[in-house]
N, C-alpha and C positions, 0 to 999 in steps of 0.2 A: 566482124569476126577477128580474133586478136592470136595469132599463132606463133607460138615461135618453141624451139628445143635447146638440149645441150646433152653434151659427147663426156664421158668421163672414160678414163680410162687408166690402169695401174699397172707399173710392170715391177714383180718380188723373185726373189732367188738368190741364190750364190753362182756367181761365175764359175762357169765348163763341171757345174756340177747339175743343179736343178732350177730352171727356168721359166716360169708362169706369167703370162699377162690376164688381163680381164679388159673387158670394150662393155658401154652401157649407151645407149640411147634413150633421152627422154623429150616426149614433144605432148607439148601441151595445148590443147585447142578453146578455148573460149568463146562461146556464139550468144549474141546477148540480142533479146525484141525488145523495144520498148511502147509502151500503150500509144495510141496515137494522140493528137494532141486536142484538146478538149478548145471546140470553136466556144465566143463567146456569144451569149444570146443574144438573139436579132430586137430592136429596139419596135 
């Protein structure tokens, strides 16, 4: 399993009048399944 995340933030507005912030989290998780290895035929 592979898992990683990112955090994004932004801030804007006019000083002393209005100000706003925004924040977001993004998390991604990847799960993989591999087929079983094939056995060579017995002689």
